[in-house]
C-alpha positions in Angstrom: -18.0 -132.2 -200.5 -18.2 -133.9 -197.1 -21.5 -133.7 -195.2 -21.5 -132.8 -191.5 -21.8 -135.8 -189.3 -24.2 -135.7 -186.4 -23.9 -138.0 -183.5 -26.9 -139.6 -181.8 -25.6 -140.2 -178.3 -28.4 -142.8 -177.6 -26.6 -145.1 -180.1 -23.3 -145.1 -178.2 -22.6 -147.5 -175.4 -21.9 -146.0 -172.0 -18.3 -147.1 -172.2 -17.8 -145.3 -175.5 -19.4 -142.2 -174.1 -17.2 -142.3 -171.1 -14.1 -142.7 -173.3 -15.2 -139.6 -175.2 -15.8 -137.5 -172.1 -12.7 -138.6 -170.2 -10.2 -138.2 -173.0 -7.5 -135.6 -172.7 -7.8 -132.4 -174.8 -5.3 -133.6 -177.4 -7.2 -136.9 -177.7 -10.7 -135.5 -178.0 -12.3 -135.7 -181.4 -15.6 -134.4 -180.3 -16.8 -130.8 -180.2 -17.8 -129.1 -177.0 -21.5 -129.6 -177.9 -21.0 -133.3 -178.5 -19.1 -133.7 -175.2 -21.9 -131.9 -173.3 -24.4 -134.2 -175.0 -22.3 -137.3 -174.0 -22.2 -136.1 -170.3 -26.0 -135.5 -170.4 -26.6 -139.0 -171.8 -24.4 -140.6 -169.2 -26.1 -138.7 -166.4 -29.5 -139.7 -167.9 -28.4 -143.3 -167.9 -27.0 -142.8 -164.4 -23.7 -144.4 -165.5 -20.2 -143.1 -164.5 -21.7 -140.5 -162.2 -19.0 -140.6 -159.5 -16.3 -140.5 -162.2 -18.0 -137.5 -164.0 -18.0 -135.6 -160.7 -14.4 -136.5 -160.0 -13.2 -135.1 -163.4 -15.4 -132.0 -163.0 -17.8 -132.7 -165.8 -20.8 -133.0 -163.5 -21.7 -131.2 -160.3 -22.7 -133.3 -157.3 -26.1 -131.5 -157.0 -26.9 -132.8 -160.5 -27.1 -136.3 -159.2 
């Protein structure tokens, strides 16, 4: 039996989080919850903010 794997977004580099968030639907391995956590972590770090807005993952007022 395989155990559920939980991701700690704090352990990922900003580049890796960006790759997760910006991947096309067919390329995404993450669940919607994991993607949301990745966006939140990037916003918290204040990395890739302009890019997140451009791809519609973050609203400008959240900056």
